C-alpha positions in Angstrom: -0.3 -157.7 -29.0 0.5 -158.4 -25.9 3.7 -156.8 -24.9 5.1 -160.0 -23.7 4.8 -161.9 -26.8 5.4 -159.0 -29.0 9.0 -158.6 -30.9 10.4 -155.9 -30.3 12.4 -154.6 -33.3 16.4 -153.3 -33.1 15.8 -149.8 -32.1 20.0 -147.4 -33.0 19.3 -144.6 -32.6 21.6 -141.1 -33.6 21.9 -137.7 -33.0 18.5 -136.2 -34.5 16.6 -139.2 -34.9 13.1 -139.1 -33.0 10.8 -140.7 -31.2 7.6 -139.1 -31.2 7.8 -135.6 -29.9 11.6 -136.1 -28.7 14.7 -135.5 -30.8 17.3 -137.1 -29.9 20.6 -135.2 -29.5 23.6 -137.7 -28.4 23.8 -140.3 -26.0 24.5 -140.0 -22.8 25.3 -143.8 -21.4 24.4 -147.9 -22.2 24.8 -150.6 -20.0 23.5 -154.6 -20.2 20.0 -153.6 -21.4 19.6 -149.6 -21.1 20.5 -146.7 -23.1 20.1 -143.3 -22.0 19.8 -140.5 -24.4 19.6 -136.6 -23.9 16.4 -135.2 -26.3 14.6 -131.8 -26.5 11.0 -132.2 -26.6 9.9 -130.4 -29.2 6.2 -130.1 -27.9 7.6 -127.9 -24.7 10.2 -125.1 -26.2 12.7 -128.1 -26.6 12.7 -129.0 -23.3 15.7 -130.5 -22.4 15.3 -134.1 -20.8 16.6 -137.1 -20.5 15.0 -140.6 -22.7 16.3 -144.3 -21.2 15.3 -147.5 -23.0 15.1 -150.9 -22.4 16.8 -152.6 -25.6 13.8 -155.8 -25.2 15.3 -156.6 -29.0 18.5 -158.2 -27.1 16.8 -160.6 -25.1 15.4 -163.7 -27.1 13.4 -165.5 -24.5 9.9 -164.4 -23.4 9.9 -165.0 -19.8 13.4 -162.9 -19.5 11.5 -160.1 -21.3 8.4 -160.0 -19.1 10.8 -160.1 -16.0 13.2 -156.5 -17.1 10.2 -155.1 -18.6 8.2 -155.3 -15.0 11.7 -153.9 -13.3 11.6 -151.1 -16.1 7.9 -150.2 -15.1 9.1 -150.2 -11.1 11.8 -148.3 -12.1 9.5 -145.8 -13.9 7.1 -145.8 -10.6 10.3 -145.5 -8.1 10.9 -142.2 -10.3 7.7 -140.8 -9.0 8.0 -140.3 -5.9 8.0 -137.0 -5.2 11.6 -136.0 -3.6 14.3 -133.7 -4.5 16.8 -136.0 -3.9 15.9 -138.5 -6.2 15.7 -138.2 -10.5 12.4 -137.6 -11.5 10.4 -140.0 -14.4 8.1 -137.2 -16.2 6.6 -140.3 -18.8 6.7 -143.6 -20.2 5.7 -145.2 -23.3 6.5 -147.9 -26.2 8.9 -147.1 -29.2 9.5 -150.4 -32.0 9.0 -152.9 -29.3 10.9 -151.7 -26.4 9.7 -149.5 -23.7 11.0 -146.3 -22.8 10.8 -143.8 -19.7 11.3 -139.8 -19.7 13.4 -138.3 -16.4 15.0 -135.3 -15.7 18.3 -134.4 -17.4 21.6 -133.6 -14.9 23.7 -131.7 -16.6 26.3 -131.8 -14.2 27.7 -135.2 -14.4 27.6 -137.3 -12.3 30.1 -138.1 -8.7 32.1 -140.8 -10.1 34.0 -137.5 -12.3 35.0 -136.4 -8.1 36.2 -140.1 -7.0 40.2 -139.4 -6.1 40.0 -135.6 -6.4 40.0 -133.7 -3.1 36.7 -131.1 -2.5 36.3 -128.7 0.2 34.2 -129.9 3.1 31.0 -128.4 2.0 30.2 -130.3 -0.8 31.5 -134.0 1.0 28.4 -132.6 3.6 26.0 -131.7 0.5 27.0 -134.9 -0.7 26.5 -136.9 2.3 22.9 -135.4 3.0 21.5 -135.8 -0.1 22.3 -139.1 -0.6 20.9 -139.9 2.8 17.9 -138.0 2.3 17.2 -139.7 -1.1 17.7 -142.7 0.6 15.7 -142.5 3.0 12.6 -141.4 0.8 13.1 -143.9 -0.6 12.5 -146.1 2.6 10.1 -144.5 3.5 8.2 -145.4 0.0 9.0 -149.4 0.5 12.0 -149.1 -2.1 15.5 -150.3 -1.3 18.3 -149.0 -3.8 20.5 -152.1 -4.2 23.0 -150.0 -6.5 24.3 -147.5 -4.8 27.8 -146.0 -6.2 29.5 -142.6 -7.7 28.1 -143.7 -11.2 24.4 -143.5 -10.2 24.5 -139.9 -7.8 23.4 -137.4 -10.8 24.0 -133.6 -10.3 21.2 -131.5 -11.5 21.2 -127.5 -12.8 21.6 -126.5 -9.3 24.3 -128.7 -8.5 22.0 -131.2 -6.1 23.0 -134.6 -6.0 20.3 -136.8 -6.7 19.8 -141.0 -6.6 18.9 -142.2 -9.8 19.6 -145.8 -11.8 16.4 -148.1 -9.6 16.6 -151.1 -12.4 17.4 -153.3 -9.7 15.7 -151.5 -6.4 13.9 -153.6 -3.9 10.5 -153.6 -3.3 9.4 -154.5 0.2 5.9 -156.0 -0.8 7.5 -158.3 -3.3 9.7 -160.8 -2.4 13.1 -159.8 -2.4 15.8 -162.1 -2.1 15.3 -165.6 -3.8 16.8 -169.1 -2.2 17.5 -172.4 -3.2 16.9 -175.2 -1.1 19.4 -174.5 0.6 18.8 -171.0 1.6 21.2 -169.4 -0.4 20.1 -166.5 -2.5 19.8 -167.5 -6.1 20.5 -163.6 -7.4 23.6 -161.5 -6.0 22.4 -157.8 -6.9 24.6 -154.7 -7.5 28.1 -153.6 -9.0 30.6 -155.9 -7.1 33.1 -152.8 -6.6 30.3 -151.3 -4.6 29.0 -154.5 -2.4 29.0 -155.1 0.9 30.7 -158.2 1.9 27.6 -160.6 3.3 26.4 -159.7 -0.2 29.8 -160.9 -2.1 29.4 -164.3 0.2 26.0 -165.8 -0.8 26.7 -168.0 2.2 26.8 -165.1 4.7 23.7 -163.7 2.5 21.5 -166.0 4.6 21.1 -164.4 7.4 20.0 -162.0 5.6 16.6 -160.7 5.4 14.3 -162.4 2.7 
């Protein structure tokens, strides 16, 4: 059956449930369209991974599903960029009509936990360098993150900061900004608290490249 017209089933996973060879250990977080779980790969000595499912069943219209599915595939492909500063995509599949991707698991939380808590200078230097290096690797591969914020900087097993969540990333081989007849962008991407001023003011954004 065509993946666009296929009607996805509601999927509410609990600790201990399995998706193929992945056993759910706990829910790590949930957004508007995606939910992330900590899982064990039972085929690889219970290797700890992260599994993100696109909640496609929440989208009633086929066209919107298609757009989200395309972005999800691009998110997976972006995670395949070789970089020690990006959370790595390891696999892609579908369950009950809902696509999922498997990623490396970063057990030491995100940068949000450090907001408002003074750290020593080497910590700031490491985070700044890692974020810039991650952005550099994205840009060299034609990708623009578009949602850089503390929640999307994770710390791996070695406390190395890594960028994640490429679901709304821009791709320079695609037209990133869709405008109306007046030249004003139809969509603004990102999280409001972390957007640059020109994104918050759509009329100013007419000066941005497309």
